[in-house]
N, CA, C and O atoms as CSV, one atom per row, in Angstrom:
chain,resi,resn,atom,element,x,y,z
A,1,UNK,N,N,100.445,100.862,111.045
A,1,UNK,CA,C,100.551,99.974,109.907
A,1,UNK,C,C,101.212,98.677,110.374
A,1,UNK,O,O,102.233,98.695,111.062
A,2,UNK,N,N,100.610,97.562,109.988
A,2,UNK,CA,C,101.189,96.305,110.457
A,2,UNK,C,C,102.406,95.907,109.617
A,2,UNK,O,O,102.660,96.472,108.553
A,3,UNK,N,N,103.124,94.950,110.108
A,3,UNK,CA,C,104.401,94.553,109.507
A,3,UNK,C,C,104.226,94.025,108.089
A,3,UNK,O,O,105.013,94.359,107.203
A,4,UNK,N,N,103.202,93.205,107.865
A,4,UNK,CA,C,102.994,92.658,106.522
A,4,UNK,C,C,102.675,93.759,105.517
A,4,UNK,O,O,103.093,93.683,104.362
A,5,UNK,N,N,101.947,94.769,105.943
A,5,UNK,CA,C,101.644,95.897,105.067
A,5,UNK,C,C,102.921,96.659,104.730
A,5,UNK,O,O,103.121,97.058,103.583
A,6,UNK,N,N,103.775,96.859,105.713
A,6,UNK,CA,C,105.055,97.537,105.473
A,6,UNK,C,C,105.906,96.748,104.481
A,6,UNK,O,O,106.540,97.328,103.600
A,7,UNK,N,N,105.918,95.434,104.627
A,7,UNK,CA,C,106.684,94.579,103.710
A,7,UNK,C,C,106.133,94.709,102.296
A,7,UNK,O,O,106.897,94.870,101.344
A,8,UNK,N,N,104.823,94.639,102.155
A,8,UNK,CA,C,104.200,94.742,100.831
A,8,UNK,C,C,104.472,96.095,100.179
A,8,UNK,O,O,104.776,96.164,98.988
A,9,UNK,N,N,104.364,97.165,100.955
A,9,UNK,CA,C,104.628,98.499,100.412
A,9,UNK,C,C,106.088,98.644,99.979
A,9,UNK,O,O,106.374,99.236,98.939
A,10,UNK,N,N,106.995,98.110,100.768
A,10,UNK,CA,C,108.411,98.187,100.437
A,10,UNK,C,C,108.709,97.375,99.184
A,10,UNK,O,O,109.474,97.820,98.328
A,11,UNK,N,N,108.117,96.190,99.064
A,11,UNK,CA,C,108.298,95.379,97.855
A,11,UNK,C,C,107.760,96.102,96.625
A,11,UNK,O,O,108.375,96.051,95.560
A,12,UNK,N,N,106.620,96.773,96.763
A,12,UNK,CA,C,106.056,97.536,95.643
A,12,UNK,C,C,106.972,98.692,95.252
A,12,UNK,O,O,107.160,98.963,94.066
A,13,UNK,N,N,107.533,99.365,96.232
A,13,UNK,CA,C,108.457,100.462,95.949
A,13,UNK,C,C,109.717,99.958,95.243
A,13,UNK,O,O,110.225,100.609,94.331
A,14,UNK,N,N,110.209,98.817,95.661
A,14,UNK,CA,C,111.379,98.222,95.003
A,14,UNK,C,C,111.045,97.892,93.550
A,14,UNK,O,O,111.837,98.172,92.650
A,15,UNK,N,N,109.883,97.303,93.322
A,15,UNK,CA,C,109.466,96.974,91.954
A,15,UNK,C,C,109.370,98.233,91.095
A,15,UNK,O,O,109.742,98.215,89.922
A,16,UNK,N,N,108.874,99.318,91.674
A,16,UNK,CA,C,108.782,100.582,90.957
A,16,UNK,C,C,110.169,101.048,90.508
A,16,UNK,O,O,110.355,101.407,89.345
A,17,UNK,N,N,111.126,101.045,91.409
A,17,UNK,CA,C,112.468,101.509,91.058
A,17,UNK,C,C,113.153,100.563,90.070
A,17,UNK,O,O,113.929,101.010,89.226
A,18,UNK,N,N,112.875,99.269,90.168
A,18,UNK,CA,C,113.430,98.336,89.193
A,18,UNK,C,C,112.850,98.605,87.804
A,18,UNK,O,O,113.569,98.531,86.807
A,19,UNK,N,N,111.565,98.913,87.735
A,19,UNK,CA,C,110.929,99.231,86.454
A,19,UNK,C,C,111.486,100.535,85.880
A,19,UNK,O,O,111.785,100.613,84.689
A,20,UNK,N,N,111.623,101.552,86.723
A,20,UNK,CA,C,112.187,102.824,86.266
A,20,UNK,C,C,113.623,102.632,85.768
A,20,UNK,O,O,114.023,103.215,84.760
A,21,UNK,N,N,114.374,101.825,86.475
A,21,UNK,CA,C,115.755,101.548,86.078
A,21,UNK,C,C,115.781,100.869,84.712
A,21,UNK,O,O,116.595,101.221,83.859
A,22,UNK,N,N,114.886,99.889,84.500
A,22,UNK,CA,C,114.832,99.177,83.224
A,22,UNK,C,C,114.463,100.124,82.080
A,22,UNK,O,O,115.006,100.015,80.981
A,23,UNK,N,N,113.549,101.043,82.339
A,23,UNK,CA,C,113.139,101.981,81.299
A,23,UNK,C,C,114.241,102.970,80.953
A,23,UNK,O,O,114.462,103.280,79.782
A,24,UNK,N,N,114.921,103.459,81.960
A,24,UNK,CA,C,115.939,104.488,81.725
A,24,UNK,C,C,117.187,103.923,81.059
A,24,UNK,O,O,117.933,104.660,80.414
A,25,UNK,N,N,117.418,102.636,81.209
A,25,UNK,CA,C,118.603,102.018,80.596
A,25,UNK,C,C,118.616,102.193,79.079
A,25,UNK,O,O,119.682,102.247,78.466
A,26,UNK,N,N,117.441,102.281,78.479
A,26,UNK,CA,C,117.333,102.350,77.022
A,26,UNK,C,C,117.352,103.780,76.486
A,26,UNK,O,O,117.247,103.992,75.278
A,27,UNK,N,N,117.484,104.739,77.360
A,27,UNK,CA,C,117.571,106.134,76.928
A,27,UNK,C,C,119.015,106.475,76.581
A,27,UNK,O,O,119.948,105.861,77.097
A,28,UNK,N,N,119.189,107.455,75.708
A,28,UNK,CA,C,120.567,107.878,75.382
A,28,UNK,C,C,121.283,108.421,76.618
A,28,UNK,O,O,120.652,108.959,77.528
A,29,UNK,N,N,122.590,108.274,76.638
A,29,UNK,CA,C,123.375,108.772,77.775
A,29,UNK,C,C,123.289,110.289,77.875
A,29,UNK,O,O,123.375,111.012,76.882
A,30,UNK,N,N,123.119,110.738,79.102
A,30,UNK,CA,C,123.113,112.175,79.380
A,30,UNK,C,C,123.425,112.355,80.864
A,30,UNK,O,O,123.404,111.399,81.639
A,31,UNK,N,N,123.709,113.574,81.235
A,31,UNK,CA,C,123.948,113.869,82.651
A,31,UNK,C,C,122.694,113.582,83.465
A,31,UNK,O,O,122.770,113.063,84.578
A,32,UNK,N,N,121.528,113.927,82.895
A,32,UNK,CA,C,120.252,113.689,83.565
A,32,UNK,C,C,120.037,112.195,83.797
A,32,UNK,O,O,119.608,111.781,84.874
A,33,UNK,N,N,120.341,111.390,82.775
A,33,UNK,CA,C,120.190,109.938,82.905
A,33,UNK,C,C,121.102,109.409,84.005
A,33,UNK,O,O,120.679,108.590,84.821
A,34,UNK,N,N,122.346,109.868,84.033
A,34,UNK,CA,C,123.288,109.416,85.047
A,34,UNK,C,C,122.816,109.790,86.448
A,34,UNK,O,O,122.955,109.005,87.386
A,35,UNK,N,N,122.261,110.985,86.585
A,35,UNK,CA,C,121.733,111.416,87.891
A,35,UNK,C,C,120.546,110.557,88.308
A,35,UNK,O,O,120.432,110.163,89.468
A,36,UNK,N,N,119.664,110.270,87.355
A,36,UNK,CA,C,118.516,109.413,87.658
A,36,UNK,C,C,118.966,108.022,88.075
A,36,UNK,O,O,118.472,107.473,89.060
A,37,UNK,N,N,119.903,107.452,87.327
A,37,UNK,CA,C,120.401,106.114,87.656
A,37,UNK,C,C,120.992,106.077,89.058
A,37,UNK,O,O,120.751,105.143,89.823
A,38,UNK,N,N,121.761,107.093,89.379
A,38,UNK,CA,C,122.384,107.169,90.702
A,38,UNK,C,C,121.315,107.243,91.797
A,38,UNK,O,O,121.412,106.560,92.816
A,39,UNK,N,N,120.311,108.068,91.578
A,39,UNK,CA,C,119.226,108.212,92.557
A,39,UNK,C,C,118.426,106.916,92.687
A,39,UNK,O,O,118.108,106.493,93.798
A,40,UNK,N,N,118.103,106.287,91.560
A,40,UNK,CA,C,117.337,105.037,91.601
A,40,UNK,C,C,118.127,103.931,92.292
A,40,UNK,O,O,117.567,103.157,93.069
A,41,UNK,N,N,119.410,103.856,92.014
A,41,UNK,CA,C,120.234,102.832,92.654
A,41,UNK,C,C,120.317,103.056,94.166
A,41,UNK,O,O,120.264,102.099,94.938
A,42,UNK,N,N,120.445,104.305,94.585
A,42,UNK,CA,C,120.509,104.612,96.017
A,42,UNK,C,C,119.187,104.268,96.705
A,42,UNK,O,O,119.176,103.683,97.788
A,43,UNK,N,N,118.080,104.634,96.067
A,43,UNK,CA,C,116.772,104.326,96.652
A,43,UNK,C,C,116.538,102.818,96.698
A,43,UNK,O,O,115.999,102.296,97.674
A,44,UNK,N,N,116.943,102.125,95.641
A,44,UNK,CA,C,116.774,100.674,95.600
A,44,UNK,C,C,117.558,100.025,96.734
A,44,UNK,O,O,117.052,99.127,97.407
A,45,UNK,N,N,118.786,100.475,96.947
A,45,UNK,CA,C,119.599,99.915,98.030
A,45,UNK,C,C,118.966,100.184,99.384
A,45,UNK,O,O,118.885,99.288,100.224
A,46,UNK,N,N,118.520,101.410,99.597
A,46,UNK,CA,C,117.893,101.761,100.865
A,46,UNK,C,C,116.631,100.919,101.104
A,46,UNK,O,O,116.413,100.420,102.208
A,47,UNK,N,N,115.815,100.768,100.078
A,47,UNK,CA,C,114.592,99.982,100.218
A,47,UNK,C,C,114.902,98.502,100.426
A,47,UNK,O,O,114.223,97.829,101.200
A,48,UNK,N,N,115.912,98.001,99.746
A,48,UNK,CA,C,116.302,96.595,99.923
A,48,UNK,C,C,116.789,96.332,101.346
A,48,UNK,O,O,116.461,95.308,101.944
A,49,UNK,N,N,117.571,97.260,101.877
A,49,UNK,CA,C,118.034,97.140,103.266
A,49,UNK,C,C,116.846,97.183,104.228
A,49,UNK,O,O,116.781,96.414,105.187
A,50,UNK,N,N,115.915,98.088,103.959
A,50,UNK,CA,C,114.721,98.207,104.793
A,50,UNK,C,C,113.899,96.918,104.741
A,50,UNK,O,O,113.401,96.451,105.765
A,51,UNK,N,N,113.762,96.347,103.541
A,51,UNK,CA,C,113.005,95.105,103.393
A,51,UNK,C,C,113.670,93.972,104.168
A,51,UNK,O,O,112.990,93.166,104.805
A,52,UNK,N,N,114.983,93.914,104.114
A,52,UNK,CA,C,115.709,92.885,104.861
A,52,UNK,C,C,115.438,93.018,106.365
A,52,UNK,O,O,115.212,92.019,107.048
A,53,UNK,N,N,115.460,94.245,106.870
A,53,UNK,CA,C,115.170,94.483,108.287
A,53,UNK,C,C,113.741,94.074,108.637
A,53,UNK,O,O,113.501,93.499,109.699
A,54,UNK,N,N,112.804,94.367,107.758
A,54,UNK,CA,C,111.407,93.987,108.005
A,54,UNK,C,C,111.250,92.470,108.040
A,54,UNK,O,O,110.507,91.939,108.866
A,55,UNK,N,N,111.948,91.772,107.143
A,55,UNK,CA,C,111.888,90.305,107.147
A,55,UNK,C,C,112.509,89.729,108.422
A,55,UNK,O,O,112.028,88.723,108.943
A,56,UNK,N,N,113.557,90.348,108.920
A,56,UNK,CA,C,114.167,89.900,110.175
A,56,UNK,C,C,113.177,90.079,111.326
A,56,UNK,O,O,113.026,89.193,112.167
A,57,UNK,N,N,112.503,91.234,111.357
A,57,UNK,CA,C,111.490,91.471,112.393
A,57,UNK,C,C,110.360,90.453,112.294
A,57,UNK,O,O,109.897,89.920,113.302
A,58,UNK,N,N,109.926,90.193,111.067
A,58,UNK,CA,C,108.838,89.240,110.858
A,58,UNK,C,C,109.236,87.846,111.347
A,58,UNK,O,O,108.448,87.155,111.992
A,59,UNK,N,N,110.451,87.451,111.033
A,59,UNK,CA,C,110.944,86.140,111.454
A,59,UNK,C,C,111.007,86.063,112.992
A,59,UNK,O,O,110.635,85.051,113.585
A,60,UNK,N,N,111.478,87.134,113.618
A,60,UNK,CA,C,111.564,87.164,115.079
A,60,UNK,C,C,110.180,87.070,115.713
A,60,UNK,O,O,109.992,86.366,116.705
A,61,UNK,N,N,109.211,87.784,115.136
A,61,UNK,CA,C,107.846,87.729,115.667
A,61,UNK,C,C,107.265,86.328,115.535
A,61,UNK,O,O,106.601,85.835,116.447
A,62,UNK,N,N,107.516,85.693,114.400
A,62,UNK,CA,C,107.002,84.338,114.193
A,62,UNK,C,C,107.612,83.353,115.182
A,62,UNK,O,O,106.916,82.484,115.707
A,63,UNK,N,N,108.909,83.487,115.434
A,63,UNK,CA,C,109.548,82.551,116.368
A,63,UNK,C,C,109.075,82.804,117.801
A,63,UNK,O,O,108.979,81.869,118.596
A,64,UNK,N,N,108.778,84.068,118.135
A,64,UNK,CA,C,108.217,84.356,119.452
A,64,UNK,C,C,106.835,83.736,119.627
A,64,UNK,O,O,106.513,83.196,120.684
A,65,UNK,N,N,106.022,83.823,118.573
A,65,UNK,CA,C,104.668,83.261,118.615
A,65,UNK,C,C,104.720,81.745,118.761
A,65,UNK,O,O,103.907,81.162,119.479
A,66,UNK,N,N,105.679,81.100,118.079
A,66,UNK,CA,C,105.812,79.647,118.164
A,66,UNK,C,C,106.238,79.205,119.550
A,66,UNK,O,O,105.807,78.159,120.035
A,67,UNK,N,N,107.083,80.000,120.187
A,67,UNK,CA,C,107.593,79.601,121.506
A,67,UNK,C,C,106.608,79.928,122.627
A,67,UNK,O,O,106.784,79.475,123.758
A,68,UNK,N,N,105.579,80.705,122.321
A,68,UNK,CA,C,104.592,81.059,123.358
A,68,UNK,C,C,103.598,79.957,123.607
A,68,UNK,O,O,102.710,80.104,124.447
């Protein structure tokens, strides 16, 4: 899988978790809701970190191509 595809997939996954988070916010408080929020927040953070790393790789590849 190429880098741009990985970036697009990661962005889509982040959007999914942001949408799920927005939907769950309007549900009544429960232990289940709290567990879901915790899981969504953890996944969002992990995906955001992954996206940042992918953008760093992309930037490095672009600068290598320019210097070649």
